Biopython code that builds the backbone (N, CA, C, O; Angstrom):
import numpy as np
from Bio.PDB.StructureBuilder import StructureBuilder

atoms = [
    (1, "MET", "N", (0.860, -1.135, 0.002)),
    (1, "MET", "CA", (0.006, -0.013, -0.023)),
    (1, "MET", "C", (0.846, 1.217, 0.025)),
    (1, "MET", "O", (1.718, 1.318, 0.888)),
    (2, "SER", "N", (0.636, 2.164, -0.856)),
    (2, "SER", "CA", (1.419, 3.437, -0.918)),
    (2, "SER", "C", (0.962, 4.334, 0.153)),
    (2, "SER", "O", (-0.086, 4.125, 0.765)),
    (3, "VAL", "N", (1.792, 5.399, 0.399)),
    (3, "VAL", "CA", (1.561, 6.424, 1.390)),
    (3, "VAL", "C", (0.290, 7.204, 1.010)),
    (3, "VAL", "O", (-0.502, 7.571, 1.878)),
    (4, "LEU", "N", (0.106, 7.452, -0.300)),
    (4, "LEU", "CA", (-1.072, 8.236, -0.736)),
    (4, "LEU", "C", (-2.326, 7.516, -0.686)),
    (4, "LEU", "O", (-3.390, 8.128, -0.587)),
    (5, "SER", "N", (-2.264, 6.181, -0.752)),
    (5, "SER", "CA", (-3.494, 5.423, -0.801)),
    (5, "SER", "C", (-3.871, 4.871, 0.599)),
    (5, "SER", "O", (-3.558, 3.724, 0.916)),
    (6, "THR", "N", (-4.506, 5.649, 1.380)),
    (6, "THR", "CA", (-4.907, 5.178, 2.674)),
    (6, "THR", "C", (-6.360, 4.741, 2.650)),
    (6, "THR", "O", (-7.098, 5.156, 1.756)),
    (7, "PRO", "N", (-6.782, 3.957, 3.550)),
    (7, "PRO", "CA", (-8.176, 3.467, 3.589)),
    (7, "PRO", "C", (-9.178, 4.663, 3.535)),
    (7, "PRO", "O", (-10.222, 4.560, 2.890)),
    (8, "SER", "N", (-8.880, 5.705, 4.163)),
    (8, "SER", "CA", (-9.884, 6.814, 4.140)),
    (8, "SER", "C", (-9.973, 7.447, 2.742)),
    (8, "SER", "O", (-11.066, 7.822, 2.319)),
    (9, "THR", "N", (-8.898, 7.571, 2.044)),
    (9, "THR", "CA", (-8.923, 8.137, 0.709)),
    (9, "THR", "C", (-9.584, 7.160, -0.272)),
    (9, "THR", "O", (-10.238, 7.578, -1.228)),
    (10, "GLU", "N", (-9.409, 5.854, -0.027)),
    (10, "GLU", "CA", (-10.080, 4.898, -0.926)),
    (10, "GLU", "C", (-11.579, 4.928, -0.635)),
    (10, "GLU", "O", (-12.368, 4.798, -1.571)),
    (11, "ARG", "N", (-12.004, 5.093, 0.603)),
    (11, "ARG", "CA", (-13.400, 5.158, 0.909)),
    (11, "ARG", "C", (-14.021, 6.396, 0.280)),
    (11, "ARG", "O", (-15.111, 6.339, -0.289)),
    (12, "ALA", "N", (-13.315, 7.510, 0.389)),
    (12, "ALA", "CA", (-13.825, 8.797, -0.193)),
    (12, "ALA", "C", (-13.893, 8.685, -1.745)),
    (12, "ALA", "O", (-14.768, 9.278, -2.376)),
    (13, "SER", "N", (-12.952, 7.913, -2.339)),
    (13, "SER", "CA", (-12.980, 7.782, -3.705)),
    (13, "SER", "C", (-14.153, 6.937, -4.161)),
    (13, "SER", "O", (-14.753, 7.270, -5.183)),
    (14, "ARG", "N", (-14.514, 5.883, -3.485)),
    (14, "ARG", "CA", (-15.566, 5.047, -3.717)),
    (14, "ARG", "C", (-16.931, 5.805, -3.559)),
    (14, "ARG", "O", (-17.815, 5.697, -4.409)),
    (15, "SER", "N", (-17.055, 6.532, -2.498)),
    (15, "SER", "CA", (-18.282, 7.302, -2.311)),
    (15, "SER", "C", (-18.423, 8.393, -3.356)),
    (15, "SER", "O", (-19.540, 8.701, -3.773)),
    (16, "GLY", "N", (-17.297, 8.995, -3.798)),
    (16, "GLY", "CA", (-17.330, 9.998, -4.893)),
    (16, "GLY", "C", (-17.861, 9.368, -6.198)),
    (16, "GLY", "O", (-18.676, 9.961, -6.905)),
    (17, "SER", "N", (-17.384, 8.175, -6.486)),
    (17, "SER", "CA", (-17.842, 7.512, -7.698)),
    (17, "SER", "C", (-19.298, 7.140, -7.643)),
    (17, "SER", "O", (-19.991, 7.149, -8.660)),
    (18, "LYS", "N", (-19.771, 6.807, -6.438)),
    (18, "LYS", "CA", (-21.220, 6.469, -6.276)),
    (18, "LYS", "C", (-22.054, 7.719, -6.521)),
    (18, "LYS", "O", (-23.091, 7.646, -7.180)),
    (19, "VAL", "N", (-21.637, 8.818, -6.024)),
    (19, "VAL", "CA", (-22.313, 10.123, -6.195)),
    (19, "VAL", "C", (-22.302, 10.467, -7.729)),
    (19, "VAL", "O", (-23.328, 10.847, -8.292)),
    (20, "SER", "N", (-21.165, 10.329, -8.350)),
    (20, "SER", "CA", (-21.074, 10.641, -9.750)),
    (20, "SER", "C", (-22.018, 9.688, -10.545)),
    (20, "SER", "O", (-22.707, 10.131, -11.464)),
    (21, "SER", "N", (-22.039, 8.484, -10.214)),
    (21, "SER", "CA", (-22.892, 7.537, -10.903)),
    (21, "SER", "C", (-24.421, 7.875, -10.709)),
    (21, "SER", "O", (-25.230, 7.750, -11.629)),
    (22, "ALA", "N", (-24.737, 8.283, -9.531)),
    (22, "ALA", "CA", (-26.089, 8.703, -9.214)),
    (22, "ALA", "C", (-26.476, 9.939, -9.984)),
    (22, "ALA", "O", (-27.601, 10.021, -10.477)),
    (23, "ILE", "N", (-25.583, 10.906, -10.106)),
    (23, "ILE", "CA", (-25.819, 12.126, -10.861)),
    (23, "ILE", "C", (-26.022, 11.735, -12.343)),
    (23, "ILE", "O", (-26.962, 12.217, -12.977)),
    (24, "GLN", "N", (-25.175, 10.889, -12.886)),
    (24, "GLN", "CA", (-25.262, 10.489, -14.261)),
    (24, "GLN", "C", (-26.584, 9.773, -14.571)),
    (24, "GLN", "O", (-27.194, 10.017, -15.613)),
    (25, "GLN", "N", (-27.012, 8.913, -13.689)),
    (25, "GLN", "CA", (-28.312, 8.176, -13.870)),
    (25, "GLN", "C", (-29.455, 9.145, -13.785)),
    (25, "GLN", "O", (-30.399, 9.046, -14.569)),
    (26, "GLY", "N", (-29.407, 10.096, -12.847)),
    (26, "GLY", "CA", (-30.409, 11.100, -12.746)),
    (26, "GLY", "C", (-30.570, 11.934, -13.989)),
    (26, "GLY", "O", (-31.685, 12.211, -14.430)),
    (27, "ALA", "N", (-29.415, 12.344, -14.567)),
    (27, "ALA", "CA", (-29.325, 13.145, -15.737)),
    (27, "ALA", "C", (-29.953, 12.419, -16.943)),
    (27, "ALA", "O", (-30.694, 12.998, -17.738)),
    (28, "VAL", "N", (-29.616, 11.127, -17.033)),
    (28, "VAL", "CA", (-30.163, 10.283, -18.141)),
    (28, "VAL", "C", (-31.673, 10.174, -17.973)),
    (28, "VAL", "O", (-32.410, 10.329, -18.947)),
    (29, "ALA", "N", (-32.135, 9.918, -16.793)),
    (29, "ALA", "CA", (-33.588, 9.768, -16.576)),
    (29, "ALA", "C", (-34.302, 11.086, -16.874)),
    (29, "ALA", "O", (-35.384, 11.062, -17.459)),
    (30, "LEU", "N", (-33.737, 12.237, -16.495)),
    (30, "LEU", "CA", (-34.343, 13.496, -16.771)),
    (30, "LEU", "C", (-34.368, 13.787, -18.270)),
    (30, "LEU", "O", (-35.379, 14.250, -18.798)),
    (31, "PHE", "N", (-33.236, 13.511, -18.967)),
    (31, "PHE", "CA", (-33.221, 13.615, -20.396)),
    (31, "PHE", "C", (-34.273, 12.804, -21.115)),
    (31, "PHE", "O", (-34.983, 13.309, -21.984)),
    (32, "GLY", "N", (-34.365, 11.549, -20.747)),
    (32, "GLY", "CA", (-35.367, 10.624, -21.260)),
    (32, "GLY", "C", (-36.788, 11.205, -21.005)),
    (32, "GLY", "O", (-37.592, 11.235, -21.936)),
    (33, "ALA", "N", (-37.112, 11.654, -19.803)),
    (33, "ALA", "CA", (-38.398, 12.213, -19.573)),
    (33, "ALA", "C", (-38.649, 13.457, -20.396)),
    (33, "ALA", "O", (-39.769, 13.667, -20.861)),
    (34, "LEU", "N", (-37.646, 14.280, -20.589)),
    (34, "LEU", "CA", (-37.804, 15.458, -21.429)),
    (34, "LEU", "C", (-38.051, 15.038, -22.862)),
    (34, "LEU", "O", (-38.894, 15.642, -23.525)),
    (35, "ILE", "N", (-37.360, 14.036, -23.369)),
    (35, "ILE", "CA", (-37.620, 13.632, -24.806)),
    (35, "ILE", "C", (-39.039, 13.096, -24.912)),
    (35, "ILE", "O", (-39.752, 13.462, -25.847)),
    (36, "LEU", "N", (-39.483, 12.230, -23.978)),
    (36, "LEU", "CA", (-40.874, 11.743, -24.029)),
    (36, "LEU", "C", (-41.883, 12.832, -23.889)),
    (36, "LEU", "O", (-42.924, 12.777, -24.543)),
    (37, "TYR", "N", (-41.637, 13.807, -23.085)),
    (37, "TYR", "CA", (-42.589, 14.905, -22.867)),
    (37, "TYR", "C", (-42.638, 15.749, -24.150)),
    (37, "TYR", "O", (-43.720, 16.127, -24.599)),
    (38, "ALA", "N", (-41.457, 16.047, -24.749)),
    (38, "ALA", "CA", (-41.460, 16.843, -25.976)),
    (38, "ALA", "C", (-42.147, 16.157, -27.176)),
    (38, "ALA", "O", (-42.908, 16.756, -27.936)),
    (39, "VAL", "N", (-41.819, 14.848, -27.289)),
    (39, "VAL", "CA", (-42.457, 14.079, -28.379)),
    (39, "VAL", "C", (-43.982, 13.982, -28.199)),
    (39, "VAL", "O", (-44.743, 13.950, -29.166)),
    (40, "GLY", "N", (-44.379, 13.938, -26.968)),
    (40, "GLY", "CA", (-45.861, 13.854, -26.675)),
    (40, "GLY", "C", (-46.627, 15.037, -27.254)),
    (40, "GLY", "O", (-47.801, 14.895, -27.594)),
    (41, "PHE", "N", (-46.012, 16.163, -27.371)),
    (41, "PHE", "CA", (-46.674, 17.349, -27.865)),
    (41, "PHE", "C", (-46.418, 17.597, -29.355)),
    (41, "PHE", "O", (-46.887, 18.611, -29.872)),
    (42, "LEU", "N", (-45.735, 16.770, -30.035)),
    (42, "LEU", "CA", (-45.479, 16.945, -31.485)),
    (42, "LEU", "C", (-46.780, 16.500, -32.237)),
    (42, "LEU", "O", (-47.491, 15.602, -31.785)),
    (43, "PRO", "N", (-47.059, 17.147, -33.379)),
    (43, "PRO", "CA", (-48.149, 16.644, -34.193)),
    (43, "PRO", "C", (-47.714, 15.213, -34.708)),
    (43, "PRO", "O", (-46.539, 14.934, -34.944)),
    (44, "MET", "N", (-48.751, 14.344, -34.859)),
    (44, "MET", "CA", (-48.418, 12.953, -35.263)),
    (44, "MET", "C", (-47.583, 12.871, -36.539)),
    (44, "MET", "O", (-46.669, 12.050, -36.617)),
    (45, "SER", "N", (-47.872, 13.690, -37.528)),
    (45, "SER", "CA", (-47.123, 13.589, -38.763)),
    (45, "SER", "C", (-45.646, 14.019, -38.516)),
    (45, "SER", "O", (-44.754, 13.457, -39.152)),
    (46, "ALA", "N", (-45.374, 14.944, -37.662)),
    (46, "ALA", "CA", (-43.966, 15.289, -37.439)),
    (46, "ALA", "C", (-43.223, 14.134, -36.764)),
    (46, "ALA", "O", (-42.070, 13.882, -37.113)),
    (47, "ALA", "N", (-43.809, 13.454, -35.852)),
    (47, "ALA", "CA", (-43.133, 12.359, -35.157)),
    (47, "ALA", "C", (-43.011, 11.189, -36.174)),
    (47, "ALA", "O", (-41.997, 10.492, -36.148)),
    (48, "HIS", "N", (-43.963, 10.957, -37.032)),
    (48, "HIS", "CA", (-43.835, 9.876, -38.034)),
    (48, "HIS", "C", (-42.734, 10.210, -38.982)),
    (48, "HIS", "O", (-41.890, 9.360, -39.266)),
    (49, "ASN", "N", (-42.705, 11.435, -39.492)),
    (49, "ASN", "CA", (-41.662, 11.813, -40.431)),
    (49, "ASN", "C", (-40.267, 11.766, -39.857)),
    (49, "ASN", "O", (-39.325, 11.376, -40.547)),
    (50, "ALA", "N", (-40.118, 12.162, -38.587)),
    (50, "ALA", "CA", (-38.772, 12.047, -37.923)),
    (50, "ALA", "C", (-38.360, 10.579, -37.828)),
    (50, "ALA", "O", (-37.230, 10.238, -38.177)),
    (51, "ALA", "N", (-39.218, 9.739, -37.380)),
    (51, "ALA", "CA", (-38.919, 8.283, -37.337)),
    (51, "ALA", "C", (-38.628, 7.701, -38.674)),
    (51, "ALA", "O", (-37.733, 6.866, -38.809)),
    (52, "HIS", "N", (-39.370, 8.124, -39.683)),
    (52, "HIS", "CA", (-39.231, 7.612, -41.015)),
    (52, "HIS", "C", (-37.878, 8.060, -41.585)),
    (52, "HIS", "O", (-37.185, 7.276, -42.233)),
    (53, "ASP", "N", (-37.523, 9.276, -41.351)),
    (53, "ASP", "CA", (-36.250, 9.782, -41.864)),
    (53, "ASP", "C", (-35.074, 9.083, -41.109)),
    (53, "ASP", "O", (-34.035, 8.795, -41.703)),
    (54, "THR", "N", (-35.253, 8.837, -39.880)),
    (54, "THR", "CA", (-34.169, 8.068, -39.122)),
    (54, "THR", "C", (-33.988, 6.712, -39.623)),
    (54, "THR", "O", (-32.868, 6.201, -39.647)),
    (55, "ARG", "N", (-35.075, 6.077, -40.040)),
    (55, "ARG", "CA", (-34.939, 4.715, -40.540)),
    (55, "ARG", "C", (-34.178, 4.745, -41.890)),
    (55, "ARG", "O", (-33.336, 3.888, -42.157)),
    (56, "HIS", "N", (-34.490, 5.735, -42.713)),
    (56, "HIS", "CA", (-33.752, 5.820, -43.992)),
    (56, "HIS", "C", (-32.275, 6.198, -43.706)),
    (56, "HIS", "O", (-31.393, 5.704, -44.407)),
    (57, "THR", "N", (-31.981, 7.039, -42.724)),
    (57, "THR", "CA", (-30.623, 7.322, -42.422)),
    (57, "THR", "C", (-29.782, 6.131, -42.098)),
    (57, "THR", "O", (-28.611, 6.065, -42.472)),
    (58, "PHE", "N", (-30.389, 5.155, -41.381)),
    (58, "PHE", "CA", (-29.656, 3.951, -40.958)),
    (58, "PHE", "C", (-29.880, 2.825, -41.958)),
    (58, "PHE", "O", (-29.586, 1.677, -41.622)),
    (59, "VAL", "N", (-30.350, 3.062, -43.088)),
    (59, "VAL", "CA", (-30.612, 2.182, -44.165)),
    (59, "VAL", "C", (-31.439, 0.975, -43.678)),
    (59, "VAL", "O", (-31.161, -0.181, -43.998)),
    (60, "PHE", "N", (-32.430, 1.301, -42.916)),
    (60, "PHE", "CA", (-33.336, 0.282, -42.392)),
    (60, "PHE", "C", (-34.582, 0.265, -43.310)),
    (60, "PHE", "O", (-35.217, 1.303, -43.500)),
    (61, "PRO", "N", (-34.927, -0.885, -43.868)),
    (61, "PRO", "CA", (-36.096, -0.987, -44.777)),
    (61, "PRO", "C", (-37.352, -0.672, -43.979)),
    (61, "PRO", "O", (-37.565, -1.194, -42.885)),
    (62, "CYS", "N", (-38.177, 0.196, -44.558)),
    (62, "CYS", "CA", (-39.466, 0.500, -43.852)),
    (62, "CYS", "C", (-40.614, 0.531, -44.781)),
    (62, "CYS", "O", (-41.717, 0.859, -44.344)),
    (63, "HIS", "N", (-40.447, 0.210, -46.062)),
    (63, "HIS", "CA", (-41.559, 0.130, -47.000)),
    (63, "HIS", "C", (-41.762, -1.283, -47.489)),
    (63, "HIS", "O", (-42.661, -1.536, -48.290)),
]
sb = StructureBuilder()
sb.init_structure("model")
sb.init_model(0)
sb.init_chain("A")
sb.init_seg("    ")
for serial, (resi, resn, name, xyz) in enumerate(atoms, 1):
    if name == "N":
        sb.init_residue(resn, " ", resi, " ")
    sb.init_atom(name, np.array(xyz, "f"), 0.0, 1.0, " ", f" {name:<3s}", serial, name[0])
structure = sb.get_structure()
């Protein structure tokens, strides 16, 4: 064990990574909710056209 790596710094590092992970998961959930909320207010033709154009972009057959 090195001088810089004490049990207390290891514990702080682990708790810091847990906080970082929780923040990232919360940000992803918030972004997903925002996308669902925004798409919910789109006119149906706009949502269909966006999905249709995306399929063509990825060369996915849709017809």
